[in-house]
N, C-alpha and C positions, 0 to 999 in steps of 0.2 A: 413493604417487602425488602427495600434496600437496607432498612435498619436490621431486619432479621438476618440478611445475608452477612452483615458486618459483625454479627454476634460471634464471639469466639476467635476473631482474628486478632492476633497479638500485634502490638505496635512494633515497628521496625527495630528500634533500639531498646526493646523492653528488657533484655538481659545484658545490656551493655552498661558498665560502670566505668566512666571514662575520666581520665585526668589529662590535663594539657600542660606540657612543659614549655614555658616561654623561651624565646630565643630572638636573635636579631632578624632571622628570616621569617618569624611568625609574629606579625604585629598584633596589637591589642584588638583591632577591629576584626581581623580574621579569627582570632581565638574566641572572641565573644560570639561570633557568628556560628562557629563550630559547636560551642556549648549550647546555644539556643536551638540549633538543629537537632542535636541529640536529645535534649530535654523535651522538645516538642513532639518527638517520635517515641516517647516512652522511656528514654534513657535517663541515666543519673550522672550528673557532673560532679566529680569529686574535686573539691577545691584544695589548693596547696596550703601548707603552713605559711603564715605571714612572715615568720621569723627568718626562714632560710629557703622558702619556696620549694620545699620537698613534700612528698606524699606522706601523710601522717600514718596511714595504715594501708600497706600494699595488699593485704589480703582482701580488702574491700574493692579492689580495682580489677577490671578484666582487660582494659585497653588503655594504653598511654599514647597520646599524640605528641610526636616530637619530630623536628626536622633533622635531627642527628642523634648520635648515641652519646654525646658528651654531656651526660648528666649523672650525678653520683649514684643513683639508684638503678642504673641500667642493668648491672649484673644481677642484682637481686630480683629484678622484674623478670628477666629472661629465665632465671632458674626456677621461678615460681610459676612459669607457664603463662605469664601475662604478655599479650601481644603488644609490641612497640611498632606503631604505624605512623606514616606521614599524614598530614591533613587531607591528602587526596583520597584516603580510604573513606573518610566520612562523606566527602562530596560524591564519590562514585556510588557508595552504598545508598545514599539518599536519592540519587538520580535513577538508579536501577530499581529501587524499591525492594532490594534484598541485600544482605550483608555480603560485601565483596571479600574475596580471599585476602588475608593480610600479607601473604608472601610477596605479592607484587608491589606492595606499598611499604616494604620494610626499609628503614633508613640505614641498615647495616651495610657498610662500604664493601665488605667482602663479597656480597651478592651484587656484583656490579652490573648485572643484567636485570635487576629487580624491576626496572621501569620499562622493560622491553616486552612487547607482545608482537610476535612476528608471524608472518604468513609467507609462503614460498611460491615462487613463480616456476619457471622452466629450469629446474635443477635435476640432476641425476638422483635417483632414489638414495644411493649411498651417501652422497653429500648432504642431501636433505635430512636424512635420519641423523647424521652426525651433528649437524648444526642444531637441530631441534633438541637433541639430547644434551648438548653442551649448554645451550641457553637455559633450558629448564633446570639443569643442575646448578646454575648460577643465579637462580631467582627469577628467571623470565618465564613467559608462557607462550604457548603455540596456539594459533587460530587457523583452522583449515580454510574457511572462506575469509573474505575481507569484511571486517566489521569496523564500527566507529571506534573501537578500543585498540585497533591495530596501530602500532607505532612504526613498524619496519616491514617493508616488502623486500624479500631477498630474491633477486632476479639477475639475469645476465643481459637482459635487453629491456629497453624502456617502453616498448610497444606491446608488452604483455597485457593480457586482458585485465588483470588486477591493477596494473599501473594506470591503464586508461580509465578504469572505473574510479580509482582514487582521485584522478584529476577531475573527472566529470562530477563526482559527488562531493568534491572538495574535502576529502578526508585528510586530517592533519597527520600524515605519516610520511616516512622517508623511504625512497626506493634506493637500496644499496646493493653493491656487489657482494657476493659471498666471501670475497677476499677480506672484507672487514672483520667478519666473525673469525676467520682463520687467524688473522693477525692478533686479534684480541685474545684468542685461546692460547696462542704461542707465547704472548707476553704476560698473560695473566693479569692484564689491565685493560680497561675500556678506553680506547682512544677516540679522537674526534672522527665522526663519520664523513666529514666534508670531502676528503680526497676520494671517497668510494661512492659518492651520491650521484644519482641521475638528477637532472640531465647533464650530459657531458662530464662524466667523472674524470678528474685530473689523472687518475691512475692509468687511464686508457689513452692518454695523449701520446703522440709519437715521440715527442721530446718531453720528458718528465720535468715539471718545474722544481726548482730548489725548495726544500722545506723551509717554511718561514719561521723566523724566531718567534716562539710563543711564550706565554706567561706560565709560571709555575705556581698555581694558587695554593698547592698543598705544602709549600715550603715556608710560607709566611710565618714569622715569629719563631722559627726553629732552625735558623741558619747556623747557629753556633751554640756550644754547650755553655759558654760564658757570654752573657749579653754584652753587646758593644755600645748600646744606646745609653741614655741617661733617664733615670726615673724622675718623674715630677716631684718637686719638693712638697707639694700639697696634694691632698687626695684627689684623684682624677674624677671628673664628672662621669655620670653614667652615660654610656654611648648611645642609649636609646631610651625612650619612655618605658619600654617594656622592662628594662633592667633597673628602674629606680629603686625598687624594693628588694632586688636580688643581690645579695652580698656573696662574694666568691668564697670566703673562708668562714662563714657564719658558724660559730660554736666549734671551730677547729683549733687544735693546738699544734703549732709548727715549731720544729726543731731545726735551727740553722747550724750546719756542721762547721767544725773548725777548719776543715780543708778548703772552705770557700775563700779564706784569707781576705776578708773584707774589713775595712776600718770601722772605727766606732761611729763615725758620722753616717756612713751608709747603713750601718746596722740600726741606728736610731731611725733613719728615714724609713727603712723597711718595716720596723716595728710600728711606726705610726700608720703606714699604709695598710699593714695587716690588721691592726686594731680597727681602722676605719672599715675594712672589709668584713669585720665581725670575728676575726681570729685573735689568737693569743700566742706570743712567742714563749717557748719553754726551753729549759736547759736539760730536761730529763727526757731522753729518747723513749723511755718506757711509757710515759704518759702522753707522748706526742701522737697526733693523728697523721701528720705529714712530715716526712724527713726530707730536708733540702741539702744535698751534698754535691761535690764536684766529681769525686772518683768512686769507683766500685770497690772500695776497701775500707778498712777501719772497723773498730768494734761497734760504733754506732750504726754504720751501714749494715753490718751483718745482723745486728739486733733488730733493726727496723725491717729488714727484708724478711728475716725468718719469722717475724711476728705478723707478716703480711700487711704492714702499714703502707700507706701511699709513699712512694719514693720518687723524687724528682730532682731537678737541678735548678740553678738560679735563673736560667733562661726561661724555664716553665713558670717560675714565680713571677718574673717580669711580665710574661705573656698573660698570665691570669689576672694580674693587677691592672694591666692596661686595658684588658677587655672587660674587667670586672665580671668574669664568668669562669666557672669551672670548665676545664678541658682535660681530656684523658692524657696523662703524661706518657703513656706507652704508645700512643698513636703517632708520635713523632720520635724519630730516632735520637734527636739531639735535645729532647726534653727529659732524658734520663741520664744519670751520672755516667761518665765515660771511663773506659779502662785506663788505669794510670800508665801501664807499660805497653799499651797497644794490644794487638791481636797476634799471637804467634803465627809466623809465616809471612807477615807483611814487611818485616824489618829490612829485607834486602830488595824491596820493590821500589822502582822509580816510576811514578805515574803522572801522566799529563792528561789534560782535558781539552776537548774540542767541541764547538757548536753549542755549548751551554753558556748562558749569559745571566747577568743580574744575580738575584738571590739564589737561583739554582746553582750557579757556578761557585758562589761563596760556600753554599751548603756542601757541595761535593768536595771542595778543597779541604774543608774542615774534617769531613769524615775520613779522607785520606790520611790526614795528620793524626787523627784519633786512633786509626787502625795501626799506626806505627810505620807507615810507608813514607817515602819522600815525594812531595809534590813539586813538579817542575813546570814553570809557566811556559817555557819553550821546550820543545821535544828534540832530543838528540838521539844518536844511535845507541847510546847506552841505556835508554829508557826501556823498561820491561813491559809496560802496559799503556794503552791509550783508551780513555773512556770518551766516547763520542755519542752525540744524539742522532746523527745521521752520517751518511757516507760521502757527503759533498764537501770536502775540505782538503786543504793541502796537507794537513797533518795525517789525515787518513791515508792518502796516497803514499806519503813518506813512511808510514807505519807498515804498509804492505811491502814497500821496497826494502825496509830494514828488518822485516820479519818480527815485528813487535806485536804482542798480543793485543787484539782489538776487541773491545766489549762495550756494552752499554752500561748505564748507571745501575741497572738492576743487580748486576754481579757485585758491585761494591756495596750497595745497600743491604743486600741479603747476606753477604759475608759478615758485615758489621752486626746485623740483627741476630745472626746465629753464632757469632763469636768464633768463627773459623773461616779459613780460606776455602771457598767453594770451587769446584772444578769448572773450568771454562768450557767444558764439552757440553754443558746444558744448552740446548738450542735457544732458549729464551734470551740468553746473554749475547748471542750473536744475531739476534733478529733486529733488523733495521727497516721499518716500513719505508717504501720508496719516497713517499711524499709527506711523511709525518716527522715532526721534530719531537723526539721522545722527552724533551724537557717538560712537556705538558703533563706527563705522569710522574714527574720527579717528586719525591717526598711522600709517596703513598705507602711505602713499606713500613710495617710495624715491628717492634721487637719480639723476638721469640723468647718469652720469659721462661719457658721450660729449660732452654739451653742456657740462659743467663743464670738460672738457679744452679744448674749442674756445675758451671764454671766458677761462679763468684760467691755464691752463698749456699753450698750444699749442706744438707742436714748433718749435724755433728755425729761422728762415728763413735760407737761404743767400743771400749777397749776389749780386745779378745781375751785378755788375761783375767777379766772379771769372773768371779765364781758366783754361782747362784746360792744365795743364803736360804736355808730352810725357813718357811714362813712361821712366824711367831715362835721361833726357837728360843730366843732370848728377849722376849718382849716384842713390842710392836716395832717393826722395822720402819725405816723412813720410806714414806710413800713415793712412788715414782711420779714426778710432776707431769701433768697433762696440760698441754697448751690448747685452749679453746680460742679460736680466732675466726675471723671472717675475711675473705679475700677483698682487696680493694676493688672499687668499681671498675678500674681500668683493666683488671685481669681478664675478664671475659671478652673485652673488646680487642685485646691483642692476641687473637688466635685461640680463644677458649682455653686459656692457660689454667691447668690444674696442678697444684703443687704436689710434690711427691710426699707420700706419707710413710714410705718404707725407708729403711736404712740405706744409705748410699754406699755401695761397695767400692766404686771407683774412687781413686784419690782425688781430692779437690785441687784447685789451682794453687800455685805457690802463694798468691796474694791472700786467698781466703784461709789457707791452712796456717799461714804465718800468724794471722790474727787469732785463729783458734788456739794456737799454742800459747799466745799471750794471755788469752782468757783462762786457759787451763792453769797457768801458774798462779793466777790471782784467786782461783777458787779451789781451796785445798780439799773440799769434800768430793770433788770429782776424781775419777781414776786417772792416773797419768797416762798420756798418749804413748802409744808404742812408736818404735822407730819408723821413720818415713820410708815408704817403699820407693825404689827408683822409678822415675817417670821418664818416658821418652819425650823428646822435644820434636815438634813438627819440623819438617824439612824447610830450610831457608830458600830453597830453589823455587823460582816462580813456577806456577803450575803450567803444564803444557797441554794444549787441547788434544783430546783423544780423537780417534776416528769417529766418523758419523754414526757408525753402528754401535758405538760405545757410549752413547749419551746416558749420563747418570744424573738423577735429580737428588741432590743431597739435602733436600729440605727435611726438616724434622717436624712432621705434622703433629699437631696438638691432639691430645686425647679428647674424645667426645664426652660430654657430660649429659646425663639423662635428667631432663627437667620434668618435674611433676606437672600435671595439668589437671584442670577441673574435670570432673566426671561428665561425660557426654559431650564435652566441647571438642572442637576441631583441634587437631594436633598442631602445635607450633612448628612453623617451618624453620629449619636450621640448615646450616651449611653441611655438606656431605662430610661425615667424620672419616678420619684416616688414622690408621694405626701402624705402628712398627712393632715387630716382634719383641724388640728389647724394651718396649715401653708398656707392655701389658702388666697388669697387676698379677700377683701370685706366681710370677716366674721365678725359678730358682736362681740365686745369685751366682755370678760367674767369678771365680777366684783366679786372678791372673798371676799370683806369686807362685813360687815353687818351694819345695822342701818340707820339713816336718811341721814347722809352724803354720805354713799355708794349709796343709792338710788338716791340722787341728782346727784352724779357723773355719774351713769349709764344713767339717763335720759338725762343729758347734752351730753354724748357721742353718745347716740342713735339719738338725734336731729341733732347733727353735722354730723353724718354718713348718715342721711336720703337721701340726694341727691345721694350719692354713691350707696346706696342700690337700689334706684329707677332706676339708670342707669344700675346697674347690672341686675336687673329683666328684663329690656328692652333688654339688650344684650343677655340674655339667650333665649329669644324668637326669636332673629334674626337668620336667616339662617347662619349656620357656627359656632354658639355659641360664646363664649368669648375666649380671648387669653389665660388667666390664670385662673384656678379655674373653676367655672361654671359647664359645662358639663363634664369636665375632671374627670375621676374616681380617687378616693382616694385609689384604690386597685391596687397593683402591677400586679396581674394577668390580669387586664383589659388592661394593657399597654405593657405587656412584649412579646406579640406574634410577632415574626419576620416577619410573612407573613400575611398581612391584608386580611380581608374578601373581595373577589372580588366583591360581590354584593353591599357592602357599600362603598368601597374605591373608591375614584376618582383619585387615583394615576396613573400616566402614566405607561404603561407596561414596559418601560425601566428604571423604578425606581431602583436605586442601591440596595435598601433594600430587593428587592424580587429576586435578582439574585441567580441562582444555576449554578454551574459549571457542564457542561455536555460534553460528548464526542461527537466527530463528525467523521464519517467515520469508522475508524478501532477501535479495542478494546482499543488502547492506542494512543490517539491523544491529541493535544493541545486544551483543552476545550474552548468552547465559552460560553458566558453568554446569558441566555434566561430568559424571564420573566415568562414562564410557569413552573409548577412543573415538576421535572424530572420523567421519567417513573418509576413506581414502588413505588413512594412516595404516600402513602395514606393520605387522609385528616382525621385527628383525630377528633373524636367527641368532641364537646365542653361540658363543665360542664352543660350548660343549657339544652342540649339534653338528659342527663342522669337523671334517677329518683333520688330523694334524698336518702341518705344512711339511711336505716332503722336498719340494723344490722351490727355489726362488728364480723367477724368470724375468728377463729384460728383453724388450722388443725394440728394435731400431730399424729404420729404413722402411717401415711399413705404414701406410697411410689409411688403414681401414677405419681407424677411430678419429681421424681428423675431422672436426666439425660435427661429430656424432657422439656426444657424451652419453646419451642414454644407451646406445649400443655398447659403448665401452664399459659402462657400469654393468650391463647384463652379462657381457663376456667375462668380466672380472669375477662375477659370482659363479659362473660356470666353472672357470678355472679353479676357483677356491674350493669348489665342491670336489674337484679332482685332486686336491692337495697341493695346488700350485698358487703361489702368491706373487703378484707382480711387484717388482722393486725398481727403484731408480738408483740404488746404491751399488756402484761397481764392485765393492769389496765383498758382497755377499751373493753374487750371481752364481747360480748352478746351471741354468739353461739360457743361452743367448740365441735369440731368434732374429734372423735377418734374411732378406732375399738374396744377398750376395755379400762378399767381403767389402765392408764399408770403411771409410775413413772418418766416420762420425765420432763425436766425443764419447757416446755411449759404447760403441763397438770397441774403439781403441782402449779405453779405460778398463772395460770388462774383461779383456783378454788376460789381464794380469791375474785374474782369479781362476784361470784354467777351466772355464766352463765347458759344457757340452754345446757346441755351436751347430745349430740346425737350420734348415730352410724353413720358410714360412708355411710349407705344407704340413709341418709338424703341428703348428698352431691351428691350421685349418681342420686337421683331423681331430684334434682334441675338442674343438668347439662343435663340430658337426656330429661326431660319433660318441662324444662324452667319454672318451677313454684315451689313454696315452699310448703312442707307438713305442713298442719295446725295441731296444737297441737300434735307434735311428742312426743313419749314417752322418758323418761330418759334412758340413756344408762344402760344396764343390765350386771353385771359382778359379780356373786355371790362369786366366788373364791377370787377376789381382795377385795370385801367388807368384807369377813371374816378376811382377813389379816389386813384390816384397823380397824376392831373392830366396824364398824358402816356402815350403808347404805349410798350410794351416795346421796340419797334424803335428809337424815338428815344432811349430811355434807353441802349440798347447802343451807339448811334452816339456819344453823348456820352462814354460810358465809354471808348470807343476813343480819343477825343481827349484825355481827361483823363489816361489812363495812370497811374492810382492817385494822381493829384495833386489830386483834388477838394478835399480838406481840407488841402492842403499849407500849412504855416505856422499852422494853427489849433491852439489849445490849449483843449480842452473838458473841463470837470469833470463827473463823473458821480457820483451818489449810490450808496451801497452797496445800498440797498433797492429800487432801481428794478426794475420788472417785467422779467424776463428776466435780471437779474443784471449786475453791473458788467463781468464778463469778456466778455459778449456785445457790449456797446457798445464796449468797449475794442478788440476785434478789428475791429469795423466801422469805427471811427475810424482805427485804424492802417493797415488795408488801403487806406484812401482817402488816406493820406499825412499824417494829423493825429496829434496826441498826446493821449492820454487821461490824466486825473488823477482819482484817487479822492478824493472830498470827504466828510469826516465832521464838518465844523464846527470843525476845528482852527484855533486862532488863530495869528497870526504867519506865515501863508502869504504868499508873494510871488506875486501873480497875474500870469501872463505875458500880455502883449498879443499879439494876432495879429501874426506877423512877416511883413513884406513881402519875400519872397525874390525876387520879380520885380516891376518897376514895373507899376502897373495900366495897361492899354491905353487909348488915347484913346477918348473917349466914342463909342459906337456904331460904332467902326471894326472892332475885332477881338473875337473871343469871349474871355470871361474864363476863369479857371481852371475855373469851373463849366460852361463850354460855352455860355453865353448872353451876348448883347450887354449891355453896361452903359451905359445912356444917362443915368442920373440920378446927378449928383455926390453928392447926399445919400445915395442908396442905396449908392454905393461906400464912402462914409465909414462908413455903418452896418456894412458887412461887416467893417471892420477895427477899429472903435473900441469894440466891445462884448466883454465876457467872458461866456461861456455856461456855464450849469449845467443839464445834462439830469437831470430829476427826475420822480418820480411824485408822487402826492398822498396818500401815507400820512402818518399823524400824525408819524412819526419824520422823514420828509423835509420836511414843512411847517415843522418847527421850524428847519430849516437855511436856509430861504430868507432870513429876515431877517438872519441872520449873514453869509450870502454877499453880500447887497446892501450891508450895512454895510462889509464888508471891501473890496469893490470901490470904494465911494465914498471910503473912506479913502485908497485908492491912486490916485484920480483916474480911475477907470474906470466905465463904465456897465454894470451887470449885467443879464443876461437869464436868468431861470429858465424854461427851455423844457421843453415836454412831450417825451416820447420820440418822439412822432409826427413832430416836426420833424426829428430826426436820421434816423429811418427813411425819411421821405419824401425827404430830400436824398440818402441813399445809394441808394435805389431809382430815383429819377428822374435821378441823377447830375448834379444842379445844386442849388446852395444858394439857397433862396428863404426869405423871411421873411413871415409873416402874423401879425397880432395874435392870431389864434385859437390859436396855438401857445405863447403865454406864460402862465405861471401868475401869477395875481394874489394878492398877500398878503391872507389872510383878515382881516376886521375884528376 
């Protein structure tokens, strides 16, 4: 009977044709074990070519096992719908008795949560849904109950039922705070969990420990564009037994550029090593497979790049020779040729580094120089930027005091990768985890090849003066050349780079165009290039951070490519595609010139694009839409949902993208994958189901949600259904709720936005009655208004006139030990248009005088910036001729008064050491007044 039951049961790997890519992390024993396991369960092991250790026929393979994506056929494999998985996929499938989803086992570094299976503890529903959606979008999975596959428990306390069960059952998982996921999402990188792990997470310590100096494993071998070490004079031995037969450059022809400026001796040594690795040096860039150069210019660089050959620099060549292994040159910023003249916008910057050491520090120093900025080992007041790995350093404190831009290394790396100066207002560049040294994620940024192509090797432009010859009018005309090429393996790894196939309307950079002109002169059969159009030059002024509500992400997302897949097989999991409107195919060109010639060009291009436009319109009406562009949304939120709408989706229930890990049987079992939502997972409302946001509310001085996050989450949903969104940004407040007039950071800062200030009864009514009170009265607090010296209604009227300009042009110094903290007063000053500087008694400061951005109005005629008439000439001069230090009266602060007054006197200014009440009173009354009672006098 048992034999009859087994009839018709297919072996586990019966439809799997698997190839194994050897590496240093996949030894021979493990590779043989994987092959035996697959073959024993009905699968087929496809062996590699002995000559170059590559797959002979990709069409005969369904799965590739590799520990990374650094192998030449990775791009072709992913475009062909072949799953690239880690060895753990085979082990887990064999243990479960069914094929595991390949997404969780992908070696793609962009899916940095691919090895995470999380379950949640006592979290508010909103936070829980946000974490689950983010993890699934980045390659992870969610499990409702605790299973043996669970890797992380997200919880706020260690005594949760799931945490206790994990300890009892000895499940190999980590209990982490939700702050870890939040930090990873903000950085776009996966950081170490240790500071967020139970028991006793360091993040919750009363005194946070200083972030320890960590290693930077991703920087190794790519700290400089030109190698500083020495190559061995003899061929290097294979670093492991696995690599004895794997030659890095087998059957490859390599072109060494003249701009490397290497001598004959080194050239001969390189030739011997390349020959040993199976390659050949050639002088013809047309027949070369790999181009090695130092700069992103020259005829050879343009030819190799436009032909989609592998382009790298000498540092990459050294790295590949020493490892005797192919690596992706686009995965490291400094394995690709550097811009000869830097990146426009960096030339006037002076940048210093703090809290990075070893290879990471050398790597960042070199990127600063390649960008065209000046690197300074010591930081002075004329520095423009400080790049730091955390905030515990003397340089960081001095940068705050000197108002120097502070950022982490991600801003520098991504600016270099995108060939432009990115805005510092992006939140990820100012994110510094309290107990993490960011050097651990240094070197993970890859080049944006779409942007590199636009700047350094754009497609050649056709001359607008060219006339269309009638076909076969005078014999056979010269055929237009068509270039058939394949992308290098590195292209897909560096952000799914897809080269542009249409004519580039925007003018190329001066470097690329200069070489194009040289090529045009040497080829008489081409039409002469028209006169160059004037090009604007980016500003040389260092970027200034914008307000919190003006955060802009200037990333240039790569276009998604549609990969074919085998019929009936599961869909290959890919990163969430993103589009920009100006990167869609079939969009009309934008002509930026003016005059008759420009109109002629535009007309000619529109006529030439007419057939494509007509075809596009036809495709949009076809069922299923178009492959690229068309009905695809240009907004990330339209594409980022990991679980499609079941009403609209035609995806099979077994689609890997909709899998949840669920338990089966007992509380702790080996989870199976199901297409349905796990029990307890609620479908979140979409933005289209909610009313538009009418008001942004800030609540202060009310403790109804303290220690009750679930109630807070429920109340937030009620308010959102009424068109109210809670905010913490004082610049966007419409309604301020407080039980009385408070001197809290929220209340004082929010008054600058002239909000409607109401009692907490307004919030109570909204939550209980599910409706908003019409025309509520302004908050009444006679006692606080007497202390302010004005009514709240008058203060709000002045705030409406001031429009955040109460302190415009003011530069106010604040001590570090002031009651309430420096950050509190900095926000109050900034939201009112001023600039705050931290003062710690440092000598050599240049004290800024208040700047007159607008001339003062005539005496008694118009209100001043503070909203009050100015009748006294002496009082007007007092407003502008003094430098202010807001301070408390602690011993540490009193010691600073004398130094501050002496520094001001030395620079010809009059110093005022003011009590914090002066600044608070000005912000709350929305007018700047001065009284001798607010000045600290130097003790005898």
